C-alpha positions in Angstrom: -0.3 -0.4 -0.2 1.3 3.7 -0.7 0.6 6.7 1.3 0.6 10.4 -0.1 0.8 13.1 2.2 0.6 17.0 0.2 4.2 18.1 1.5 2.2 21.8 1.8 -0.2 20.8 4.1 2.1 18.8 5.9 4.5 21.8 6.5 1.3 24.1 7.3 0.5 21.7 9.8 3.2 22.4 11.8 3.7 25.9 11.4 4.0 25.9 15.2 6.9 24.0 16.0 8.9 24.5 19.0 11.9 25.8 16.9 10.5 26.1 13.6 11.2 25.0 10.5 15.0 24.4 8.9 15.8 25.0 5.4 17.6 25.8 3.0 18.8 29.7 1.0 19.7 29.7 -2.2 22.9 30.4 -0.9 22.8 26.7 0.5 22.5 28.0 4.3 20.3 26.7 6.6 17.9 28.9 8.1 14.9 28.5 10.4 11.6 29.7 9.0 10.1 30.7 13.4 7.0 32.6 12.4 3.5 31.9 10.4 5.0 34.3 7.5 8.2 32.8 7.0 7.2 29.1 6.9 4.5 30.3 4.7 7.4 32.7 2.3 10.3 30.3 2.6 8.4 26.8 3.3 5.3 27.0 1.4 5.4 28.7 -1.1 7.3 26.6 -3.6 3.8 24.5 -3.4 0.9 24.9 -5.9 -1.4 23.3 -3.2 -0.2 26.0 -0.4 -3.9 27.7 0.0 -5.1 23.9 -0.3 -7.5 22.3 2.7 -8.8 18.9 2.7 -11.5 18.7 4.3 -12.2 14.7 6.2 -15.5 15.0 7.8 -16.6 11.5 10.0 -20.1 10.7 10.1 -21.9 9.8 13.3 -19.7 6.3 13.3 -17.1 7.5 12.5 -16.2 6.4 8.8 -16.4 9.8 5.7 -19.6 11.8 5.4 -21.2 10.1 2.8 -20.3 6.0 3.1 -23.6 5.0 3.6 -25.0 7.8 1.2 -28.0 8.7 3.3 -27.3 12.1 3.3 -28.4 13.7 -0.6 -29.8 17.0 -1.0 -33.7 18.1 -1.9 -35.3 15.7 -3.5 -36.6 18.3 -6.1 -33.7 19.4 -6.5 -31.0 19.6 -9.7 -28.4 19.1 -7.0 -29.8 15.8 -4.8 -26.6 14.2 -5.5 -24.9 16.6 -3.6 -24.8 16.6 0.3 -22.3 19.6 1.2 -22.8 23.4 0.9 -19.6 25.2 1.2 -19.1 28.7 1.3 -17.2 32.2 2.4 -19.5 33.1 3.2 -22.5 32.1 4.7 -25.3 33.5 2.6 -23.4 32.6 -0.3 -23.2 28.9 0.0 -22.7 26.2 -3.1 -24.1 23.5 -3.3 -20.7 20.6 -3.5 -20.7 16.8 -3.9 -18.0 15.9 -0.5 -16.1 13.4 -2.9 -13.3 14.5 -4.6 -12.6 12.8 -8.0 -14.1 9.7 -6.1 -12.6 10.0 -2.6 -14.0 10.0 0.1 -12.1 14.4 0.9 -13.4 17.3 0.1 -10.8 19.7 -1.5 -11.3 23.5 -1.4 -9.1 25.4 -3.9 -9.1 28.8 -5.0 -9.2 31.1 -1.6 -7.8 34.2 -1.2 -4.5 34.5 0.1 -1.9 35.8 2.3 1.0 34.6 4.5 -0.2 36.2 7.6 -4.0 36.6 7.7 -7.4 34.3 7.2 -10.0 33.2 5.8 -13.4 31.7 7.0 -15.1 29.4 5.3 -18.6 28.5 5.6 -19.9 24.5 5.0 -23.8 23.2 6.1 -23.6 19.7 6.7 -27.8 19.0 6.9 -29.2 22.1 9.0 -26.0 22.8 11.0 -23.1 25.7 10.5 -19.5 24.8 11.0 -17.5 27.5 10.3 -13.0 26.8 10.1 -10.6 29.2 9.7 -7.9 28.8 7.3 -4.2 30.5 6.8 -4.7 32.6 3.5 
């Protein structure tokens, strides 16, 4: 079995590691990125996925969100096969499928990005609204 991890997601999760993350600059000298801005600029910036969020939502039994195919949109809606609503404000939510390329995970891309500030993602599952903060 092969496991694959997105390096930008891995290093981004460890932005607050004690002592920072070591990297080599263009001259080959060891440097430490020990602030969010330095980690974004020197560690994450080269990766195309630096502004990507991977949502792994679990159902009440611990399986992937729509494992049993029991979460669906409104029956009369053309989006009845889409069980997730997501957007940058809770006033404008786009209806989406939870699965991405048949993987039980939802990938969010194309958010505004900046090294220090955060943007919000609003998510609707059934009747509940959950807000996640994502580093821009």
